N, CA and C atoms as a LAMMPS dump frame, in Angstrom:
ITEM: TIMESTEP
0
ITEM: NUMBER OF ATOMS
195
ITEM: BOX BOUNDS ff ff ff
-5.0000000000000000e+02 5.0000000000000000e+02
-5.0000000000000000e+02 5.0000000000000000e+02
-5.0000000000000000e+02 5.0000000000000000e+02
ITEM: ATOMS id mol type element x y z
1 1 1 N 395.804 -81.076 -345.693
2 1 2 C 396.328 -82.235 -344.97
3 1 3 C 395.698 -82.317 -343.588
4 2 1 N 395.434 -83.517 -343.183
5 2 2 C 394.902 -83.768 -341.844
6 2 3 C 395.921 -84.604 -341.089
7 3 1 N 396.222 -84.177 -339.867
8 3 2 C 397.207 -84.887 -339.045
9 3 3 C 396.619 -85.113 -337.655
10 4 1 N 396.695 -86.342 -337.165
11 4 2 C 396.229 -86.687 -335.822
12 4 3 C 397.392 -87.319 -335.07
13 5 1 N 397.673 -86.813 -333.853
14 5 2 C 398.729 -87.398 -333.024
15 5 3 C 398.167 -87.707 -331.643
16 6 1 N 398.745 -88.718 -330.998
17 6 2 C 398.308 -89.092 -329.653
18 6 3 C 399.428 -89.865 -328.973
19 7 1 N 399.4 -89.862 -327.65
20 7 2 C 400.352 -90.67 -326.895
21 7 3 C 399.609 -91.409 -325.79
22 8 1 N 400.215 -92.509 -325.333
23 8 2 C 399.589 -93.307 -324.285
24 8 3 C 400.678 -93.935 -323.421
25 9 1 N 400.444 -93.943 -322.11
26 9 2 C 401.285 -94.703 -321.176
27 9 3 C 400.642 -96.062 -321.004
28 10 1 N 401.432 -97.106 -321.014
29 10 2 C 400.92 -98.461 -320.812
30 10 3 C 401.72 -99.134 -319.708
31 11 1 N 401.055 -99.95 -318.936
32 11 2 C 401.69 -100.664 -317.832
33 11 3 C 401.562 -102.156 -318.075
34 12 1 N 402.648 -102.892 -317.905
35 12 2 C 402.63 -104.334 -318.113
36 12 3 C 402.319 -105.081 -316.834
37 13 1 N 401.875 -106.302 -316.971
38 13 2 C 401.621 -107.15 -315.809
39 13 3 C 400.406 -106.721 -315.009
40 14 1 N 400.348 -107.212 -313.777
41 14 2 C 399.24 -106.857 -312.88
42 14 3 C 399.394 -105.402 -312.456
43 15 1 N 398.304 -104.678 -312.417
44 15 2 C 398.361 -103.252 -312.098
45 15 3 C 398.288 -102.976 -310.601
46 16 1 N 397.653 -103.83 -309.854
47 16 2 C 397.519 -103.581 -308.418
48 16 3 C 397.727 -104.863 -307.625
49 17 1 N 398.146 -104.668 -306.413
50 17 2 C 398.18 -105.743 -305.424
51 17 3 C 397.331 -105.276 -304.258
52 18 1 N 396.557 -106.147 -303.688
53 18 2 C 395.699 -105.774 -302.57
54 18 3 C 396.23 -106.382 -301.284
55 19 1 N 396.207 -105.596 -300.24
56 19 2 C 396.633 -106.048 -298.923
57 19 3 C 395.506 -105.8 -297.935
58 20 1 N 395.293 -106.748 -297.039
59 20 2 C 394.276 -106.601 -296.006
60 20 3 C 394.968 -106.653 -294.658
61 21 1 N 394.717 -105.62 -293.845
62 21 2 C 395.234 -105.614 -292.477
63 21 3 C 394.05 -105.82 -291.544
64 22 1 N 394.212 -106.686 -290.559
65 22 2 C 393.102 -106.965 -289.654
66 22 3 C 393.626 -107.343 -288.271
67 23 1 N 392.702 -107.401 -287.328
68 23 2 C 393.036 -107.793 -285.966
69 23 3 C 393.391 -109.277 -285.919
70 24 1 N 394.052 -109.691 -284.843
71 24 2 C 394.444 -111.102 -284.723
72 24 3 C 393.25 -112.053 -284.761
73 25 1 N 392.123 -111.622 -284.221
74 25 2 C 390.942 -112.501 -284.24
75 25 3 C 390.199 -112.445 -285.584
76 26 1 N 390.679 -111.635 -286.527
77 26 2 C 390.137 -111.486 -287.881
78 26 3 C 388.698 -110.991 -287.917
79 27 1 N 388.252 -110.344 -286.861
80 27 2 C 386.868 -109.887 -286.795
81 27 3 C 386.586 -108.733 -287.759
82 28 1 N 387.614 -108.01 -288.158
83 28 2 C 387.391 -106.854 -289.029
84 28 3 C 387.908 -107.07 -290.458
85 29 1 N 388.173 -108.295 -290.873
86 29 2 C 388.816 -108.545 -292.158
87 29 3 C 387.958 -108.181 -293.367
88 30 1 N 386.647 -108.086 -293.207
89 30 2 C 385.777 -107.771 -294.34
90 30 3 C 385.41 -106.292 -294.433
91 31 1 N 385.97 -105.47 -293.564
92 31 2 C 385.673 -104.038 -293.6
93 31 3 C 386.471 -103.366 -294.719
94 32 1 N 385.811 -102.534 -295.528
95 32 2 C 386.509 -101.885 -296.652
96 32 3 C 387.684 -101.009 -296.218
97 33 1 N 387.617 -100.402 -295.045
98 33 2 C 388.704 -99.521 -294.605
99 33 3 C 389.981 -100.283 -294.237
100 34 1 N 389.904 -101.613 -294.162
101 34 2 C 391.095 -102.426 -293.884
102 34 3 C 391.831 -102.824 -295.167
103 35 1 N 391.248 -102.524 -296.317
104 35 2 C 391.843 -102.893 -297.604
105 35 3 C 392.767 -101.785 -298.088
106 36 1 N 393.957 -102.153 -298.554
107 36 2 C 394.922 -101.211 -299.118
108 36 3 C 395.323 -101.732 -300.498
109 37 1 N 395.424 -100.815 -301.451
110 37 2 C 395.864 -101.174 -302.798
111 37 3 C 397.239 -100.575 -303.048
112 38 1 N 398.103 -101.342 -303.655
113 38 2 C 399.432 -100.869 -304.023
114 38 3 C 399.517 -100.896 -305.548
115 39 1 N 399.777 -99.741 -306.139
116 39 2 C 399.816 -99.632 -307.591
117 39 3 C 401.249 -99.733 -308.098
118 40 1 N 401.452 -100.559 -309.082
119 40 2 C 402.775 -100.779 -309.658
120 40 3 C 402.991 -99.846 -310.843
121 41 1 N 404.177 -99.283 -310.952
122 41 2 C 404.5 -98.394 -312.065
123 41 3 C 405.437 -99.059 -313.077
124 42 1 N 406.072 -100.152 -312.707
125 42 2 C 407.02 -100.803 -313.605
126 42 3 C 406.563 -102.214 -313.919
127 43 1 N 406.806 -102.794 -315.03
128 43 2 C 407.372 -102.125 -316.199
129 43 3 C 406.315 -101.271 -316.891
130 44 1 N 406.747 -100.194 -317.481
131 44 2 C 405.816 -99.326 -318.203
132 44 3 C 406.516 -98.757 -319.432
133 45 1 N 405.727 -98.316 -320.368
134 45 2 C 406.288 -97.75 -321.582
135 45 3 C 405.339 -96.706 -322.13
136 46 1 N 405.856 -95.85 -322.993
137 46 2 C 405.063 -94.812 -323.635
138 46 3 C 405.124 -95.02 -325.146
139 47 1 N 403.984 -94.784 -325.788
140 47 2 C 403.905 -94.865 -327.242
141 47 3 C 403.347 -93.554 -327.755
142 48 1 N 403.985 -92.985 -328.756
143 48 2 C 403.511 -91.782 -329.429
144 48 3 C 403.391 -92.113 -330.901
145 49 1 N 402.256 -91.804 -331.491
146 49 2 C 402.058 -92.126 -332.897
147 49 3 C 401.259 -91.058 -333.62
148 50 1 N 401.256 -91.139 -334.934
149 50 2 C 400.545 -90.147 -335.737
150 50 3 C 399.886 -90.813 -336.949
151 51 1 N 398.836 -90.16 -337.421
152 51 2 C 398.15 -90.55 -338.652
153 51 3 C 398.073 -89.293 -339.506
154 52 1 N 398.58 -89.374 -340.736
155 52 2 C 398.597 -88.224 -341.639
156 52 3 C 397.869 -88.612 -342.919
157 53 1 N 396.829 -87.864 -343.253
158 53 2 C 396.02 -88.132 -344.451
159 53 3 C 395.548 -89.579 -344.531
160 54 1 N 395.165 -90.154 -343.384
161 54 2 C 394.634 -91.51 -343.343
162 54 3 C 395.678 -92.61 -343.417
163 55 1 N 396.965 -92.24 -343.353
164 55 2 C 398.044 -93.232 -343.4
165 55 3 C 398.869 -93.154 -342.129
166 56 1 N 399.438 -94.302 -341.767
167 56 2 C 400.273 -94.35 -340.569
168 56 3 C 401.493 -93.452 -340.76
169 57 1 N 401.695 -92.559 -339.797
170 57 2 C 402.85 -91.674 -339.849
171 57 3 C 403.927 -92.145 -338.895
172 58 1 N 404.858 -91.256 -338.54
173 58 2 C 405.927 -91.627 -337.617
174 58 3 C 405.375 -92.038 -336.249
175 59 1 N 406.117 -92.918 -335.576
176 59 2 C 405.726 -93.368 -334.238
177 59 3 C 406.985 -93.582 -333.404
178 60 1 N 406.864 -93.366 -332.1
179 60 2 C 407.964 -93.589 -331.157
180 60 3 C 407.482 -94.49 -330.037
181 61 1 N 408.375 -95.328 -329.549
182 61 2 C 408.065 -96.245 -328.456
183 61 3 C 409.273 -96.268 -327.535
184 62 1 N 409.062 -96.009 -326.224
185 62 2 C 410.177 -96.1 -325.286
186 62 3 C 409.713 -96.585 -323.931
187 63 1 N 410.644 -97.293 -323.247
188 63 2 C 410.35 -97.845 -321.928
189 63 3 C 410.735 -96.864 -320.836
190 64 1 N 409.979 -96.886 -319.749
191 64 2 C 410.29 -96.045 -318.601
192 64 3 C 411.491 -96.64 -317.876
193 65 1 N 412.403 -95.78 -317.462
194 65 2 C 413.591 -96.251 -316.744
195 65 3 C 413.352 -96.297 -315.258
């Protein structure tokens, strides 16, 4: 018998939001060091599945709280 299992975390929606901080005169707005990324963790879910002898086996799906 051959059995393969794997799990994956998945994130819904947009994954990042970008924010730019700059001086009032906006002279530094294009500098890379002024860019900040905010990563979202919700909503997210995990999937665990298996394949046994070339057929779909048991699988679990749950959302992150």
